[in-house]
C-alpha positions in Angstrom: -6.5 -41.5 -0.5 -5.6 -44.0 -3.2 -7.3 -43.9 -6.3 -9.0 -46.9 -8.3 -8.6 -47.1 -11.7 -11.0 -49.2 -13.6 -10.0 -51.4 -16.8 -13.0 -49.4 -18.6 -11.4 -46.8 -18.3 -8.1 -47.5 -20.3 -9.8 -49.5 -23.0 -12.1 -46.6 -23.8 -8.7 -44.5 -24.5 -7.2 -47.7 -26.2 -9.7 -47.6 -28.8 -9.9 -43.7 -28.9 -6.0 -44.2 -29.2 -6.1 -46.8 -31.9 -9.1 -44.8 -33.9 -8.2 -41.5 -33.4 -11.8 -40.8 -33.6 -14.2 -40.8 -30.6 -17.8 -42.3 -32.8 -15.6 -45.2 -34.2 -14.1 -45.7 -30.7 -17.8 -45.8 -29.3 -19.3 -48.3 -31.9 -16.2 -50.5 -31.4 -16.9 -50.7 -27.9 -20.2 -50.6 -28.0 -21.3 -47.9 -25.9 -22.7 -44.1 -26.4 -19.8 -41.6 -27.9 -21.5 -39.6 -24.7 -20.5 -42.4 -22.5 -16.9 -42.8 -24.1 -16.1 -38.8 -23.8 -16.9 -39.2 -20.2 -15.0 -41.9 -19.3 -11.8 -39.9 -21.2 -12.8 -37.2 -19.1 -12.8 -39.0 -15.8 -9.3 -40.8 -16.8 -7.9 -37.6 -17.7 -9.0 -36.4 -14.5 -7.4 -39.5 -12.3 -3.7 -39.0 -14.1 -3.7 -35.5 -14.0 -2.8 -34.8 -17.9 -4.7 -34.0 -21.1 -4.4 -37.5 -23.2 -5.7 -35.8 -26.1 -5.9 -33.2 -28.4 -9.3 -32.3 -29.9 -10.3 -29.9 -32.6 -13.4 -29.9 -34.7 -11.3 -31.7 -37.6 -9.4 -34.1 -35.9 -8.4 -35.7 -32.5 -4.6 -36.6 -31.6 -3.0 -38.4 -28.8 -1.3 -35.6 -26.5 2.6 -36.7 -25.6 0.7 -38.0 -22.3 -1.3 -40.3 -24.3 1.5 -41.7 -26.1 3.5 -42.4 -23.4 0.3 -44.0 -21.5 -0.7 -46.2 -24.7 1.9 -49.1 -24.3 1.2 -49.1 -20.5 -2.4 -49.2 -20.9 -2.1 -51.8 -23.7 0.0 -54.3 -21.1 -2.5 -53.5 -18.4 -5.2 -54.8 -20.5 -3.4 -57.6 -21.8 -2.5 -59.0 -18.1 -6.1 -58.1 -17.0 -7.5 -60.4 -19.5 -5.0 -63.0 -19.2 -6.2 -63.0 -15.3 -9.6 -63.5 -16.3 -8.9 -65.7 -18.8 -6.8 -68.0 -16.6 -9.4 -68.3 -14.3 -12.5 -69.2 -16.7 -10.0 -72.2 -18.8 -7.6 -73.5 -16.4 -4.9 -71.6 -18.0 -5.7 -72.4 -21.2 -6.1 -76.0 -20.9 -9.3 -77.8 -22.7 -10.2 -74.2 -24.6 -11.4 -75.0 -28.1 -9.7 -74.7 -30.8 -8.9 -71.1 -32.4 -9.3 -71.2 -36.2 -7.1 -68.3 -37.8 -7.2 -67.3 -41.2 -3.6 -66.5 -42.7 -5.0 -64.4 -45.1 -3.1 -66.4 -48.0 -3.6 -69.5 -50.5 0.5 -70.2 -50.2 2.7 -70.1 -47.7 6.5 -68.5 -47.4 9.5 -68.7 -45.3 8.8 -65.2 -44.4 5.3 -64.5 -44.9 4.0 -62.8 -41.5 0.8 -64.7 -40.4 3.0 -68.0 -41.4 5.8 -66.9 -38.7 3.1 -65.8 -35.9 1.3 -69.1 -36.1 4.7 -70.9 -35.9 5.9 -69.3 -32.7 2.2 -69.1 -31.4 1.7 -72.7 -31.2 5.5 -73.1 -29.8 4.3 -70.7 -26.9 0.6 -72.8 -26.6 1.3 -76.1 -26.8 -2.1 -77.4 -24.8 -4.1 -75.9 -27.2 -4.7 -76.3 -30.8 -4.5 -73.4 -33.4 -6.3 -74.3 -36.7 -5.1 -72.6 -39.7 -7.2 -72.3 -42.9 -5.7 -70.3 -46.0 -9.0 -68.9 -47.2 -7.0 -65.5 -48.8 -8.3 -62.3 -48.7 -9.1 -59.7 -45.3 -12.4 -58.7 -47.0 -13.8 -62.6 -47.0 -12.4 -63.2 -43.7 -14.0 -60.0 -41.9 -17.8 -61.5 -43.0 -16.4 -64.6 -41.5 -15.3 -62.8 -38.1 -18.7 -60.8 -38.0 -20.9 -64.3 -38.2 -18.6 -65.8 -35.6 -17.1 -68.2 -38.1 -13.7 -67.3 -37.7 -11.8 -66.5 -34.7 -9.1 -64.2 -36.2 -7.3 -62.9 -39.4 -4.1 -61.3 -41.1 -4.5 -58.1 -43.3 -4.9 -54.5 -44.5 -7.1 -53.4 -41.7 -7.2 -49.9 -43.8 -8.8 -51.7 -46.9 -12.0 -52.7 -45.5 -15.6 -50.5 -45.6 -15.7 -48.4 -42.5 -18.9 -50.1 -41.0 -17.1 -53.6 -40.7 -13.6 -51.9 -39.3 -16.3 -50.3 -36.6 -17.2 -53.9 -35.4 -13.5 -55.5 -35.5 -10.3 -54.6 -33.7 -6.9 -54.9 -34.8 -3.4 -54.7 -33.4 -0.8 -53.5 -36.3 2.3 -56.5 -36.5 4.2 -55.6 -39.4 5.0 -53.2 -42.6 5.7 -55.7 -45.1 7.9 -54.6 -48.5 5.5 -54.8 -51.4 7.4 -56.5 -55.0 6.0 -57.8 -58.2 6.5 -61.5 -59.3 6.3 -62.3 -63.1 7.4 -65.2 -65.2 11.0 -65.6 -65.2 11.0 -65.0 -69.4 9.5 -61.5 -68.8 11.8 -58.5 -70.0 12.5 -56.7 -65.8 12.7 -60.4 -64.6 16.6 -59.9 -64.7 16.8 -57.3 -62.3 17.8 -57.6 -58.7 15.0 -54.7 -57.6 12.3 -52.5 -60.1 11.9 -48.6 -59.3 8.3 -47.9 -60.0 9.0 -46.0 -62.8 10.3 -49.1 -64.5 6.7 -50.4 -64.5 5.7 -48.0 -67.0 4.5 -49.6 -70.2 3.9 -52.9 -68.2 0.5 -53.4 -66.7 0.4 -54.5 -63.1 -1.7 -57.2 -62.0 -3.4 -56.2 -58.6 -5.8 -59.0 -58.5 -8.9 -57.1 -59.1 -11.1 -59.8 -60.2 -10.8 -61.4 -56.4 -13.9 -60.2 -54.6 -12.0 -61.7 -51.6 -9.1 -59.5 -51.5 -10.5 -56.3 -52.4 -8.1 -54.3 -49.8 -5.3 -55.8 -51.5 -6.8 -54.5 -54.6 -7.4 -50.9 -53.2 -3.9 -50.7 -51.9 -2.6 -51.5 -55.4 -4.8 -49.1 -57.1 -3.3 -46.2 -54.7 -0.1 -47.1 -55.6 -0.8 -47.2 -59.3 -2.7 -44.3 -59.1 -0.2 -42.1 -57.4 3.0 -43.2 -59.2 1.5 -43.4 -63.1 1.2 -46.9 -63.3 -1.5 -48.8 -65.2 -3.3 -51.6 -63.7 -3.8 -55.3 -65.8 -7.3 -56.4 -66.4 -9.2 -57.9 -63.5 -8.7 -61.8 -64.6 -9.9 -64.3 -61.8 -7.3 -64.9 -59.9 -5.3 -68.1 -59.1 -5.4 -70.6 -56.4 -1.8 -72.3 -54.7 1.4 -72.3 -56.3 1.1 -74.5 -59.4 -2.0 -72.1 -61.0 -0.1 -68.9 -60.2 2.9 -70.4 -62.1 0.9 -70.9 -65.1 -1.3 -68.3 -64.5 1.7 -66.1 -64.9 3.1 -67.4 -67.7 -0.3 -67.4 -69.7 -1.1 -63.6 -68.9 2.5 -62.1 -68.5 1.7 -59.3 -66.7 4.1 -58.7 -63.3 1.2 -59.3 -60.1 1.9 -57.8 -57.3 2.8 -59.4 -54.1 5.2 -58.9 -51.3 8.9 -59.9 -50.6 9.3 -63.0 -48.5 6.4 -65.5 -50.3 7.0 -68.8 -51.6 9.8 -69.9 -54.3 7.2 -70.2 -57.6 8.7 -72.4 -60.1 9.2 -70.7 -63.4 8.9 -67.0 -61.7 10.6 -64.6 -60.1 10.2 -62.2 -57.0 11.4 -58.7 -57.5 11.2 -55.7 -55.0 10.2 -52.8 -55.6 12.2 -49.4 -54.7 11.8 -45.6 -55.2 10.0 -45.1 -53.2 9.8 -48.4 -51.4 6.1 -49.0 -51.1 4.6 -51.1 -47.9 2.1 -53.6 -47.6 0.4 -53.1 -43.6 -0.9 -56.1 -41.8 -2.7 -56.5 -38.5 -3.9 -59.1 -36.9 -7.9 -59.0 -36.9 -10.8 -60.4 -34.5 -13.8 -59.8 -32.7 -13.6 -56.8 -29.5 -13.7 -58.7 -26.4 -12.3 -62.1 -27.4 -10.3 -63.9 -24.3 -9.3 -66.9 -26.1 -6.1 -68.5 -25.0 -5.3 -68.8 -28.3 -5.6 -65.1 -29.4 -3.7 -64.1 -26.3 -0.5 -66.8 -27.4 -1.2 -65.5 -31.3 -1.3 -61.4 -30.0 2.0 -62.5 -27.5 3.5 -64.1 -30.8 3.2 -60.9 -33.2 3.7 -58.6 -30.4 7.0 -60.2 -30.0 8.2 -60.8 -33.2 7.7 -57.4 -33.9 9.6 -55.9 -31.2 12.4 -58.5 -32.3 13.0 -57.4 -35.9 11.5 -54.1 -35.7 8.1 -54.9 -37.9 6.7 -51.9 -37.4 9.4 -49.8 -38.4 9.1 -48.1 -41.8 12.6 -47.8 -43.7 13.2 -44.6 -45.7 12.2 -43.4 -49.1 9.3 -46.1 -48.4 5.4 -45.4 -49.4 2.5 -46.0 -46.9 -1.3 -44.6 -47.3 -2.0 -42.0 -45.0 -5.2 -44.1 -44.0 -2.6 -47.3 -42.9 0.0 -45.0 -41.5 -3.0 -43.2 -39.2 -3.7 -46.9 -37.8 0.1 -47.7 -36.7 1.0 -47.0 -33.1 2.5 -43.3 -32.2 6.1 -43.1 -32.8 6.5 -46.6 -34.4 5.9 -45.9 -37.8 8.5 -42.8 -38.3 10.7 -42.7 -40.8 14.1 -44.3 -39.7 17.5 -43.1 -41.0 19.6 -45.4 -43.3 21.6 -48.4 -41.7 
């Protein structure tokens, strides 16, 4: 006799696999934890395999769960696509999607810029509206207030109650660098070891309340490597103001590789170890907007084609961020 697999069971599995916590997964899905546990047991019974290894302190995916996760995501994406197409005529006439790119500047290899460009090409009949507010901490509040549809940034840096109300798709591990005036004593080097920053306070944009998730990442990086954070100045906005800011204050500013070329400055990648900044696509659960589907598909396609979630050897990433990455996609790769 054929067995039916309800999408609800897979949604519960995916939410639990992404959070590795039944309580947080239940909050994300707006259901009771007991109901989620029951659904997972039902799914395990249907498939004849344990999907999670549970203890009093942790929840981990079993090998069967790891195999199921990518297929469950594809199943749910197709399921949602069918329902969205039926409701919106394949996206024609849908309202514009408002997307925060989490930056006040653009660059040739910034993750959000590239995803947006690809999504617009894939969904020409719709409209993707970009804003450049900057900071996932601020964007998260706008998402929860339904004044914004999606944003990019470091999901692990948000408070737990906020994370519980949003969903995230890991998109890319960006390499961290420092930007400084081209007159700075360290400016002439092709790369900088973290140890080279000893005695040079690093600006982590701690004065910006909209980017607390970034300041938290910077704090963790500097603390673990015995480095000092610069005084929390009011941050600059835009290319010209950033150039003036760096010339005036002199402290190297933490940034990522691939950003804009700012006159009078240089951007130098960090090594030993290579610090990484995780970027996720963040939105409200259950959103079936065809524009969000286009953005999600673009992020997944670019990540797969260019290895955006592969960790280089000798890299640094906080454990809280690594825990949010898909199983098997964040492993360290051999050189070359």
